[in-house]
NUTORTOR-142725 format. One record per residue (C-alpha): residue in three letters; y, z, x; residue number from 1. Coordinates in Angstrom, 2 decimals. Layout:
<sites>
SITE/resn/y/z/x/resi
SITE/ALA/Y/Z/X/NUM
...
</sites>
This chain:
<sites>
SITE/resn/y/z/x/resi
SITE/UNK/4.42/3.86/-18.72/1
SITE/UNK/5.99/2.45/-15.55/2
SITE/UNK/9.73/1.97/-15.47/3
SITE/UNK/10.85/-1.60/-15.99/4
SITE/UNK/12.53/-1.65/-12.58/5
SITE/UNK/10.41/0.04/-9.95/6
SITE/UNK/12.07/2.24/-7.40/7
SITE/UNK/12.26/1.01/-3.85/8
SITE/UNK/9.16/2.27/-2.03/9
SITE/UNK/10.16/5.12/0.21/10
SITE/UNK/13.25/5.98/-1.80/11
SITE/UNK/13.91/9.63/-2.54/12
SITE/UNK/14.70/10.16/-6.25/13
SITE/UNK/18.41/10.82/-6.83/14
SITE/UNK/19.30/10.37/-3.16/15
SITE/UNK/21.70/7.81/-1.80/16
SITE/UNK/19.72/5.66/0.60/17
SITE/UNK/20.78/5.92/4.22/18
SITE/UNK/21.21/2.63/6.04/19
SITE/UNK/18.38/2.11/8.50/20
SITE/UNK/19.70/1.00/11.85/21
SITE/UNK/18.27/-2.37/12.78/22
SITE/UNK/18.15/-1.69/16.47/23
SITE/UNK/15.67/-1.58/19.31/24
SITE/UNK/14.10/1.69/18.08/25
SITE/UNK/13.21/0.14/14.73/26
SITE/UNK/11.86/-2.97/16.46/27
SITE/UNK/9.70/-0.82/18.76/28
SITE/UNK/8.43/1.17/15.77/29
SITE/UNK/7.53/-2.01/13.90/30
SITE/UNK/5.58/-3.34/16.91/31
SITE/UNK/3.81/0.00/17.38/32
SITE/UNK/2.86/0.32/13.70/33
SITE/UNK/1.66/-3.27/13.65/34
SITE/UNK/-0.53/-2.58/16.70/35
SITE/UNK/-1.94/0.55/15.08/36
SITE/UNK/-2.74/-1.32/11.87/37
SITE/UNK/-4.43/-4.14/13.83/38
SITE/UNK/-6.48/-1.57/15.76/39
SITE/UNK/-7.47/0.30/12.60/40
SITE/UNK/-8.52/-2.93/10.88/41
SITE/UNK/-10.34/-4.42/13.88/42
SITE/UNK/-14.05/-5.18/13.66/43
SITE/UNK/-14.75/-2.69/16.44/44
SITE/UNK/-12.89/0.19/14.77/45
SITE/UNK/-14.35/-0.66/11.37/46
SITE/UNK/-17.90/-0.74/12.78/47
SITE/UNK/-17.35/2.56/14.61/48
SITE/UNK/-16.02/4.28/11.49/49
SITE/UNK/-19.04/3.06/9.50/50
SITE/UNK/-21.44/4.18/12.25/51
SITE/UNK/-19.86/7.61/12.65/52
SITE/UNK/-19.27/8.33/8.96/53
SITE/UNK/-22.29/6.63/7.41/54
SITE/UNK/-19.93/5.21/4.76/55
SITE/UNK/-19.86/1.42/4.56/56
SITE/UNK/-17.01/0.88/2.13/57
SITE/UNK/-15.00/-2.37/2.19/58
SITE/UNK/-11.52/-1.81/3.64/59
SITE/UNK/-9.77/-2.79/0.40/60
SITE/UNK/-11.90/-0.36/-1.65/61
SITE/UNK/-11.32/2.37/0.93/62
SITE/UNK/-7.55/1.89/0.64/63
SITE/UNK/-7.92/2.23/-3.13/64
SITE/UNK/-9.93/5.44/-2.72/65
SITE/UNK/-7.29/6.82/-0.35/66
SITE/UNK/-4.62/5.87/-2.88/67
SITE/UNK/-6.33/7.98/-5.58/68
SITE/UNK/-6.63/10.88/-3.15/69
SITE/UNK/-2.85/10.89/-2.60/70
SITE/UNK/-1.50/9.66/-5.94/71
SITE/UNK/-4.01/11.17/-8.36/72
SITE/UNK/-5.52/9.59/-11.47/73
SITE/UNK/-4.02/6.33/-12.70/74
SITE/UNK/-4.57/3.65/-15.33/75
SITE/UNK/-6.03/0.40/-13.98/76
SITE/UNK/-2.94/-1.60/-15.01/77
SITE/UNK/-0.67/0.89/-13.22/78
SITE/UNK/-2.83/0.69/-10.09/79
SITE/UNK/-2.55/-3.09/-10.05/80
SITE/UNK/1.20/-3.01/-10.64/81
SITE/UNK/1.81/-0.24/-8.12/82
SITE/UNK/-0.24/-1.89/-5.37/83
SITE/UNK/0.99/-5.35/-6.38/84
SITE/UNK/-2.48/-6.80/-6.74/85
SITE/UNK/-4.12/-8.62/-9.63/86
SITE/UNK/-5.80/-6.41/-12.24/87
SITE/UNK/-9.03/-8.41/-11.89/88
SITE/UNK/-9.11/-7.57/-8.16/89
SITE/UNK/-8.59/-3.89/-8.91/90
SITE/UNK/-11.29/-3.99/-11.58/91
SITE/UNK/-13.77/-5.59/-9.19/92
SITE/UNK/-13.12/-2.97/-6.49/93
SITE/UNK/-13.31/-0.14/-9.03/94
SITE/UNK/-16.63/-1.40/-10.36/95
SITE/UNK/-18.27/-0.84/-6.96/96
SITE/UNK/-16.49/2.50/-6.41/97
SITE/UNK/-17.75/3.65/-9.84/98
SITE/UNK/-21.28/2.39/-9.11/99
SITE/UNK/-21.23/4.47/-5.92/100
SITE/UNK/-19.90/7.51/-7.88/101
SITE/UNK/-16.75/7.60/-5.74/102
SITE/UNK/-14.40/7.33/-8.73/103
SITE/UNK/-14.78/8.04/-12.43/104
SITE/UNK/-13.01/7.07/-15.60/105
SITE/UNK/-11.55/9.71/-17.91/106
SITE/UNK/-9.52/9.66/-21.09/107
SITE/UNK/-5.79/9.51/-20.33/108
SITE/UNK/-4.42/12.93/-21.40/109
SITE/UNK/-1.07/11.37/-22.35/110
SITE/UNK/-2.64/8.51/-24.35/111
SITE/UNK/-6.13/9.07/-25.72/112
SITE/UNK/-6.55/5.34/-26.36/113
SITE/UNK/-6.67/4.47/-22.66/114
SITE/UNK/-8.40/5.79/-19.59/115
SITE/UNK/-7.47/6.77/-16.08/116
SITE/UNK/-9.43/6.39/-12.88/117
SITE/UNK/-9.76/9.39/-10.55/118
SITE/UNK/-11.53/10.14/-7.29/119
SITE/UNK/-14.70/12.22/-7.72/120
SITE/UNK/-15.78/15.19/-5.59/121
SITE/UNK/-18.35/12.86/-3.99/122
SITE/UNK/-15.55/10.36/-3.32/123
SITE/UNK/-13.50/13.06/-1.59/124
SITE/UNK/-16.52/14.02/0.55/125
SITE/UNK/-17.11/10.40/1.61/126
SITE/UNK/-13.40/9.95/2.26/127
SITE/UNK/-13.37/13.07/4.45/128
SITE/UNK/-16.30/11.68/6.50/129
SITE/UNK/-14.38/8.43/7.00/130
SITE/UNK/-11.24/10.34/7.97/131
SITE/UNK/-13.20/12.51/10.41/132
SITE/UNK/-14.61/9.38/12.07/133
SITE/UNK/-11.13/7.87/12.31/134
SITE/UNK/-9.79/11.13/13.81/135
SITE/UNK/-12.51/10.96/16.47/136
SITE/UNK/-11.44/7.43/17.34/137
SITE/UNK/-7.77/8.39/17.35/138
SITE/UNK/-8.51/11.33/19.64/139
SITE/UNK/-10.13/8.90/22.06/140
SITE/UNK/-7.16/6.52/21.84/141
SITE/UNK/-4.51/9.24/22.23/142
SITE/UNK/-5.99/11.20/25.14/143
SITE/UNK/-2.74/10.89/27.15/144
SITE/UNK/-0.54/12.20/24.31/145
SITE/UNK/0.32/15.90/24.06/146
SITE/UNK/-0.40/17.89/20.90/147
SITE/UNK/3.38/18.37/20.43/148
SITE/UNK/3.97/14.61/20.58/149
SITE/UNK/1.14/14.00/18.08/150
SITE/UNK/2.62/16.67/15.82/151
SITE/UNK/6.06/15.06/15.90/152
SITE/UNK/4.62/11.63/15.11/153
SITE/UNK/2.54/13.08/12.26/154
SITE/UNK/5.55/14.94/10.83/155
SITE/UNK/7.63/11.76/10.74/156
SITE/UNK/4.88/9.67/9.18/157
SITE/UNK/4.17/12.36/6.57/158
SITE/UNK/7.87/12.33/5.63/159
SITE/UNK/7.61/8.57/5.11/160
SITE/UNK/4.48/9.04/2.97/161
SITE/UNK/6.26/11.71/0.89/162
SITE/UNK/9.22/9.38/0.30/163
SITE/UNK/6.92/6.56/-0.72/164
SITE/UNK/5.04/8.81/-3.13/165
SITE/UNK/8.35/10.06/-4.56/166
SITE/UNK/9.32/6.42/-5.18/167
SITE/UNK/6.03/5.86/-7.03/168
SITE/UNK/6.69/8.97/-9.14/169
SITE/UNK/10.24/7.84/-9.92/170
SITE/UNK/8.97/4.41/-10.94/171
SITE/UNK/6.50/6.08/-13.31/172
SITE/UNK/3.36/4.87/-11.53/173
SITE/UNK/2.06/8.37/-10.83/174
SITE/UNK/2.72/11.88/-12.07/175
SITE/UNK/4.29/14.26/-9.57/176
SITE/UNK/1.62/16.24/-7.75/177
SITE/UNK/2.46/19.88/-7.05/178
</sites>
């Protein structure tokens, strides 16, 4: 059951939050991340990912599939609360993902009266094809960046993802994944 007061996304459990400097570096990062999101959600990029991967999954359903890949199995109500979207929206997206055998419903091991939704092996395979297509496009976009620079950027963004997942665990939305 989720905690009544969710943890701040990105917070590390038990750690005192460090103040984030609101300076030019943070402003540059925000602009860069916004540009990357716009690029990744553009019609061109979307069409290229579909063409290269053969997987035509709506962006919102793909984000949900990626969420399961990182966070593990979850109850529908917890998914909606965690992602801050209406349960009917989640249910509609899940219906198509289930019809395509990308996710499946199982009995919740902690509460046999309810179920959890989890990504299937087929869902992981489709997700990997999508990720491979996106990596191809990123490789084309980052031709002037050195492998060391890409590695540093990836390390920082993975730290952010880990902090966000830790906040979801602390809030009770997901079980810690070892």
